[in-house]
C-alpha positions in Angstrom: 0.0 0.0 0.0 1.0 3.6 -0.4 1.7 6.0 2.4 -1.6 7.9 1.7 -3.6 4.6 1.9 -1.8 3.5 5.1 -2.3 7.0 6.6 -6.1 6.7 6.1 -6.3 3.1 7.2 -4.4 3.6 10.5 -6.1 6.8 11.4 -9.4 4.9 11.1 -8.0 2.0 13.1 -6.9 4.3 15.9 -10.3 5.9 16.0 -11.9 2.5 16.5 -9.9 2.0 19.8 -11.9 2.7 23.0 -10.3 5.1 25.5 -9.6 2.3 28.0 -8.0 0.2 25.2 -5.8 3.2 24.3 -4.6 3.5 27.9 -3.9 -0.2 28.2 -2.0 -0.4 24.9 0.0 2.7 25.8 1.0 1.2 29.2 2.0 -2.0 27.6 4.1 -0.2 25.0 5.9 1.8 27.7 6.5 -1.4 29.8 8.0 -3.1 26.7 10.2 -0.1 26.0 11.6 0.1 29.5 12.2 -3.6 29.5 14.1 -3.8 26.2 15.9 -0.5 25.9 18.5 1.1 28.2 17.2 4.6 29.1 19.2 5.3 32.2 21.5 8.3 31.9 20.6 8.6 28.2 19.5 11.8 26.4 16.1 11.0 24.7 13.9 12.8 22.3 10.2 12.0 23.0 7.2 13.1 21.1 4.2 14.1 23.2 0.8 12.7 22.1 -1.6 14.5 19.9 -4.8 13.5 21.7 -7.1 14.0 18.8 -4.9 11.7 16.7 -5.0 9.1 19.6 -1.2 8.7 19.7 0.6 6.6 22.2 0.5 8.2 25.7 4.2 9.0 26.0 3.7 11.1 29.2 4.0 7.7 30.9 7.3 7.0 29.3 8.6 10.6 30.2 7.7 10.1 33.9 9.4 6.7 34.1 12.5 7.7 32.1 13.0 10.8 34.1 12.8 8.8 37.4 15.7 6.6 36.2 18.0 9.5 35.2 17.2 10.0 31.6 17.3 13.5 30.1 14.2 13.9 28.1 13.6 16.6 25.5 10.5 17.2 23.5 10.1 18.8 20.0 8.7 22.2 19.0 7.7 22.4 15.4 8.1 25.4 13.1 5.6 25.0 10.3 7.1 27.9 8.2 10.5 26.2 7.7 9.3 22.6 8.6 12.1 22.3 11.3 11.9 20.9 14.8 13.9 22.1 17.8 14.1 20.1 21.1 13.8 21.5 24.6 14.6 19.7 27.9 11.3 18.6 29.3 11.2 19.1 33.1 7.6 20.0 33.8 4.2 20.0 32.1 4.1 23.8 33.1 6.5 24.3 30.1 3.8 23.1 27.6 1.2 24.7 25.4 -1.0 23.1 22.8 -0.3 24.5 19.3 -2.9 25.0 16.5 -2.3 21.4 15.3 -3.1 20.0 18.8 0.5 19.2 19.5 1.7 19.7 23.1 5.0 21.7 22.8 7.4 23.5 25.1 7.1 27.3 25.2 10.5 27.5 27.0 13.4 25.4 28.2 17.0 24.5 27.5 17.7 23.7 23.8 19.2 20.3 23.1 21.0 19.9 19.8 20.1 17.0 17.4 23.5 15.4 17.7 23.2 15.1 21.5 20.5 12.4 21.5 21.1 8.7 22.3 17.6 7.7 21.4 14.7 9.3 19.4 11.2 8.0 19.9 9.4 8.6 16.6 5.7 8.9 16.1 4.2 7.0 13.3 0.9 5.9 11.8 2.3 2.7 10.1 5.6 0.9 9.7 6.8 -1.9 7.4 9.0 -4.9 8.1 12.1 -3.0 6.8 11.7 -0.1 9.3 10.1 2.4 6.9 7.5 4.5 8.6 4.5 6.5 7.6 4.1 9.7 9.5 1.8 12.6 8.9 3.5 13.6 5.7 5.4 16.8 6.4 8.8 15.2 6.8 9.7 16.9 10.2 11.2 13.7 11.6 13.1 12.7 8.4 14.8 16.1 8.4 15.5 15.9 12.2 16.8 12.3 12.2 19.4 13.1 9.5 20.9 15.6 11.9 21.3 13.1 14.7 24.6 11.3 15.6 25.3 8.0 13.7 25.0 6.1 17.0 21.6 7.4 17.8 18.8 4.8 17.9 15.4 5.7 16.2 12.6 3.8 17.8 8.9 3.9 16.8 6.0 3.3 19.1 3.0 1.6 17.4 -0.3 0.1 18.5 -0.6 -2.4 15.6 1.4 -5.0 13.7 3.8 -4.2 10.9 2.9 -3.9 7.2 4.7 -6.2 4.8 5.9 -3.2 2.7 5.3 0.5 2.0 5.2 0.9 -1.8 6.3 4.5 -2.2 9.3 4.9 0.1 11.5 7.8 -0.9 15.3 8.1 -0.7 14.8 11.0 1.8 12.8 8.7 4.2 14.8 7.7 7.2 14.3 4.1 8.4 14.0 3.2 12.1 16.2 1.0 14.1 13.3 -0.6 16.0 9.6 -0.5 16.7 7.8 -1.3 20.0 4.3 -2.7 19.7 2.2 -4.1 22.6 3.1 -7.6 21.6 6.8 -7.3 20.5 10.0 -5.5 19.8 11.1 -5.6 16.2 14.7 -4.5 15.4 15.7 -3.7 11.8 19.1 -4.4 10.3 20.4 -1.5 8.2 
């Protein structure tokens, strides 16, 4: 399937999940993440959930990671130049909801892209090669290309993987792993 087809399919699938099911799946994904990835003393980029898109509740991961010594930064998007900057996330008082429904920091200490050890990446769909479908603006593909070569890119996803995405572009950045409620899948690059 194409990215556009997968975007429509997975948006619809998310909307079919009941609120209690979303909470349960998010908690399971967070538990899987903490069990399989070393977050202690790491510098982490973490997207915050767009509630109306029914994204994984990453506030749970922020709280747990912070408690084990991780430095967690969250992105702020600039829709004019399609760039993201990351700010150290210390308190929900830092946040405001932008016009797209994205919780973003209004202030904080800037963290450069090359300082991250792990980037948790939002996605709507992912295939068995680690290619992802996002919302289509390329924010994460541009950001991930600025990260250090050793940085791990990890997707968080409610559903199983697609066999293949038919219209992957050379500018698309593949992920190193994805966490679902049932499993961790690591991709060889």
